[in-house]
C-alpha positions in Angstrom: -48.6 207.9 412.2 -45.5 207.8 414.4 -45.4 204.0 414.2 -45.7 204.2 410.4 -42.9 206.7 410.2 -40.7 204.5 412.4 -41.6 201.4 410.3 -40.8 203.3 407.1 -37.4 204.5 408.5 -36.6 201.0 409.7 -37.5 199.6 406.3 -35.3 202.2 404.5 -32.4 201.4 406.8 -32.8 197.7 406.2 -32.9 198.2 402.4 -29.8 200.4 402.6 -28.0 197.8 404.7 -29.0 195.1 402.2 -27.7 197.1 399.3 -24.4 197.8 401.1 -24.1 194.1 401.9 -24.8 193.2 398.3 -22.2 195.6 397.0 -19.7 194.2 399.5 -20.4 190.7 398.2 -19.5 191.8 394.7 -16.0 191.7 393.4 -14.6 193.8 390.5 -12.2 192.4 387.9 -11.0 195.1 385.5 -9.5 193.8 382.2 -7.7 195.8 379.6 -5.9 194.9 376.4 -3.6 196.9 374.2 -5.7 196.1 371.1 -8.6 193.7 370.1 -7.8 190.8 367.9 -9.0 187.1 368.1 -6.1 185.8 370.2 -6.4 188.5 372.9 -10.2 188.4 372.8 -10.0 184.7 373.4 -7.7 185.3 376.4 -10.3 187.8 377.8 -13.1 185.3 377.3 -11.1 182.6 379.0 -10.6 184.8 382.1 -14.4 185.3 382.3 -15.0 181.6 381.9 -12.7 180.7 384.8 -14.4 183.3 387.0 -17.8 181.9 386.1 -16.6 178.3 386.8 -15.5 179.5 390.3 -18.9 181.0 391.0 -18.2 184.6 390.0 -20.9 185.7 387.6 -21.8 189.0 386.0 -25.0 190.5 387.3 -24.8 188.5 390.5 -21.5 188.8 392.4 -19.1 190.0 389.7 -18.4 193.3 388.0 -16.4 192.5 384.9 -14.9 195.6 383.2 -13.1 195.7 379.9 -11.4 198.4 377.9 -9.1 198.3 375.0 -6.4 200.8 374.1 -6.9 200.4 370.4 -3.1 199.9 369.9 -2.2 203.2 371.6 0.3 203.0 374.5 -0.8 206.4 375.8 -4.4 205.2 375.9 -3.2 202.1 377.7 -1.7 204.3 380.4 -4.9 206.3 380.7 -6.9 203.2 381.1 -4.5 201.9 383.8 -4.8 205.2 385.7 -8.6 205.1 385.5 -8.7 201.5 386.8 -6.3 202.3 389.7 -8.6 205.2 390.6 -11.6 202.9 390.7 -9.7 200.4 393.0 -11.0 197.0 391.6 -10.2 193.8 393.4 -7.9 192.7 390.6 -6.6 194.2 387.3 -5.9 191.9 384.4 -3.9 193.5 381.6 -3.7 191.5 378.3 -0.4 191.8 376.3 2.9 193.4 377.2 2.2 197.1 376.6 -1.0 197.1 378.7 0.7 195.1 381.4 3.6 197.6 381.6 1.1 200.4 381.8 -0.8 198.8 384.7 2.2 197.7 386.6 3.6 201.3 386.4 0.4 202.7 387.7 0.0 200.7 391.0 2.0 198.9 393.6 -1.0 198.0 395.7 -3.8 196.6 393.6 -3.3 192.9 392.6 -2.3 192.6 388.9 -2.5 189.3 386.9 -1.1 189.9 383.5 -1.6 187.5 380.5 -0.3 187.0 377.0 3.0 188.5 377.9 6.0 187.1 376.1 8.8 187.8 378.6 7.7 189.4 381.9 11.3 189.8 383.0 12.5 191.8 380.1 9.3 193.7 380.2 10.2 194.6 383.8 7.0 193.3 385.2 8.7 190.8 387.6 12.3 190.1 388.5 11.9 186.4 389.3 9.0 184.5 387.6 9.2 181.8 390.3 8.9 184.2 393.1 7.3 187.5 391.8 6.9 189.2 395.1 4.9 192.5 395.3 1.5 192.8 393.7 2.1 191.2 390.3 1.9 187.7 388.8 0.5 186.3 385.6 0.8 184.0 382.6 3.5 184.1 379.9 2.9 183.2 376.3 6.4 182.8 375.0 6.1 181.3 371.5 7.6 177.9 370.7 9.9 179.5 368.1 12.0 176.3 367.4 8.7 174.5 366.5 7.7 177.4 364.3 11.0 177.3 362.4 10.7 173.5 362.0 7.1 173.9 360.7 8.1 176.5 358.2 10.9 174.3 356.8 8.5 171.3 356.6 6.1 173.2 354.4 8.7 175.3 352.5 11.8 173.0 352.4 13.9 175.4 350.4 13.4 178.4 352.7 16.5 180.6 353.1 15.1 184.0 354.1 12.2 184.7 356.5 10.7 188.1 356.7 9.4 189.3 360.1 7.2 192.3 360.3 7.2 193.7 363.8 6.7 196.7 366.0 10.0 197.7 367.6 8.0 199.6 370.3 6.7 196.3 371.7 9.2 194.8 374.0 7.6 191.4 373.4 8.4 191.7 369.7 12.0 192.7 370.3 12.5 189.6 372.5 11.0 187.3 369.8 13.0 188.9 367.0 16.3 188.6 369.0 15.5 184.9 369.8 14.7 184.2 366.1 18.0 185.8 365.0 19.9 183.7 367.5 18.2 180.5 366.3 18.5 181.4 362.6 22.1 180.3 361.8 21.5 176.8 363.2 18.3 176.5 361.2 20.0 177.5 358.0 17.9 180.7 357.5 18.3 184.4 357.6 15.9 186.8 359.4 14.9 189.9 357.5 13.2 192.6 359.6 10.3 194.8 358.5 9.4 197.4 361.2 6.0 198.9 361.6 5.2 201.2 364.5 1.5 201.4 364.0 -1.2 199.3 362.3 -1.4 201.6 359.3 2.2 200.9 358.6 1.8 197.1 358.4 1.0 196.8 354.7 4.0 198.8 353.7 6.2 196.8 356.0 5.0 193.5 354.4 5.3 195.0 350.9 8.9 195.9 351.7 9.7 192.2 352.0 8.6 191.3 348.5 11.5 190.0 346.4 13.7 189.7 349.6 12.2 186.7 351.4 10.9 183.2 350.8 8.3 183.3 353.6 6.8 185.8 356.0 6.5 185.0 359.7 4.1 187.1 361.8 5.1 186.8 365.5 2.8 187.4 368.4 3.1 191.2 367.8 -0.1 192.9 368.7 0.4 195.7 366.1 1.0 193.3 363.2 -1.7 190.8 364.3 -4.3 193.6 364.5 -3.6 194.3 360.8 -3.0 190.7 359.8 -5.2 190.9 356.7 -2.8 193.4 355.2 0.1 190.9 355.5 -2.0 188.1 354.1 -3.0 190.2 351.1 0.7 190.9 350.3 1.5 187.2 350.7 -1.3 186.1 348.5 -0.7 188.6 345.8 3.0 187.8 345.6 2.9 184.1 346.4 4.8 184.4 349.6 3.7 181.9 352.2 2.6 183.6 355.5 3.0 181.8 358.8 2.0 183.0 362.3 3.0 182.7 365.9 -0.5 182.2 367.1 -3.0 179.6 366.0 -6.0 182.1 365.9 -4.3 183.8 363.0 -4.5 180.6 361.0 -8.3 181.0 361.1 -7.8 184.4 359.5 -5.6 183.2 356.6 -2.0 182.3 357.6 -0.8 178.9 356.4 0.0 177.3 359.7 1.1 177.6 363.3 2.0 175.6 366.3 0.9 177.3 369.5 -1.3 177.7 372.5 -5.0 178.0 372.6 -5.4 181.6 373.9 -8.8 180.8 375.4 -6.9 178.2 377.6 -4.3 180.9 378.4 -7.2 183.1 379.6 -8.7 180.3 381.7 -5.3 179.7 383.3 -5.1 183.4 384.0 -8.6 183.5 385.4 -7.8 180.6 387.8 -5.0 182.8 389.2 -7.4 185.7 389.6 -9.7 183.4 391.6 -6.9 182.4 393.9 -6.2 186.0 394.6 -9.9 186.8 395.2 -9.9 183.9 397.7 -7.1 185.5 399.7 -3.7 184.5 398.1 -1.1 187.2 397.5 -0.1 187.6 393.8 3.6 187.9 394.8 3.4 184.3 396.2 2.1 182.8 393.0 4.7 181.9 390.4 4.3 183.2 386.8 2.8 180.3 384.8 3.3 179.1 381.2 0.6 177.3 379.3 1.1 173.7 378.3 0.3 172.1 375.0 1.0 173.2 371.5 -1.7 172.7 368.9 -1.0 172.5 365.2 -3.4 174.5 363.0 -3.1 174.4 359.2 -5.0 176.3 356.4 -5.0 174.4 353.1 -6.9 177.1 351.3 -4.4 179.8 352.3 -1.5 177.5 351.4 -2.9 177.0 347.9 -3.5 180.7 347.4 0.1 181.4 348.4 1.5 178.7 346.1 2.5 175.9 348.5 1.1 172.5 349.5 1.0 171.3 353.1 2.3 167.8 353.4 -0.4 165.2 354.2 1.4 164.0 357.3 1.1 167.5 358.8 -2.6 167.7 357.8 -3.2 164.3 359.5 -1.6 165.6 362.8 -3.3 168.9 362.8 -5.8 169.7 365.6 -7.7 172.0 363.1 -7.6 172.1 359.3 -9.1 175.1 357.6 -10.1 174.4 354.0 
C-alpha cells in the first residue's frame, strides 16, 4: 500500500510538472480593437495568420485573446487595464483609440499597435525609426493624394468634397488636416461633417446634401462602423461616396486605393513574432505597409449616378459588380 501511495504521489507530481511545463510553453497574445468592421477584422485575422505561420497556434502553444470596445473609448481603457492585469506576452491594439488606451496602461508589457494613422501625433511613439520603450507597430496612413486623384478621375467636375469624421479620433483629425492642406492645389474644397458616435453618422452625412459633389469617408472607425448610413444618403441623393479603405468598397462605396488590411495584420503579426522570439519592441522601427490596390464598385457607381472610366476598371485589382 505504501508503494502504491508513493507511486500515486509521484504520478501526480509528474502530471503537475507536465502541466506547468505546458503552460510555460504557451504564449498569450491579447488583441483589442476600438470597434469591429471589415478592415479592422481583417487586420486581426492577419495577425493570427502570421502567428500560425511562425508556429504559434491556438489550442497548442498560443492563447489568442480578442475584445472590442464597440466604439467606446472608456471601454477601450477598461479592456487595456484588464489585459495589463493578465500580463500577456504581447498586447496588440487595433486602431488609434485602442492603441492610446493600451499605451497609457502599461510601460512594461510589449505593445504592437496596428492600423494607426499617425503614431507620433497620437503620442504612441516619439520617433518611428527608433521607438524605444515597450511600443512599436504598423501605421496605415492613407495615400490621400491618390484618393483625391481617383475622385477627380471618376467625378471630373468635383469642387466640394464632404468628409464625415469623428473629431474625437486623433487619426481622423490628422487626415482631415492633411486633406485641407492638399485641397487648394487639387482645386477642391473640404466640407466637414462631424459625428462623435455611430448613431450620429447618418445625420452628419445628411448635412452634406446640397453642399458637396462627393462624400469621402476616411479611415475613421466611427464613420466606417456605420458606413451603410453614409452609402444610403449617397445613393438616395446621387452623391458619389468614396472611401479611404478598400474593404469599404465591398460594402458599397464607389472606389478606393489602399492597403489590404489583412496584409497590414500579417505585417503586424510578424513584428509580434520577433518580440516573442526575444527582440525588444523599442528596437523595432514602426513600419508602413507597401502596395496600394485599386478597388472599384460599378454597381455602387451606377446607383450614385456616375460611371467609372474603363481604364480604371481595367487597372483595378477587384471589381465589384
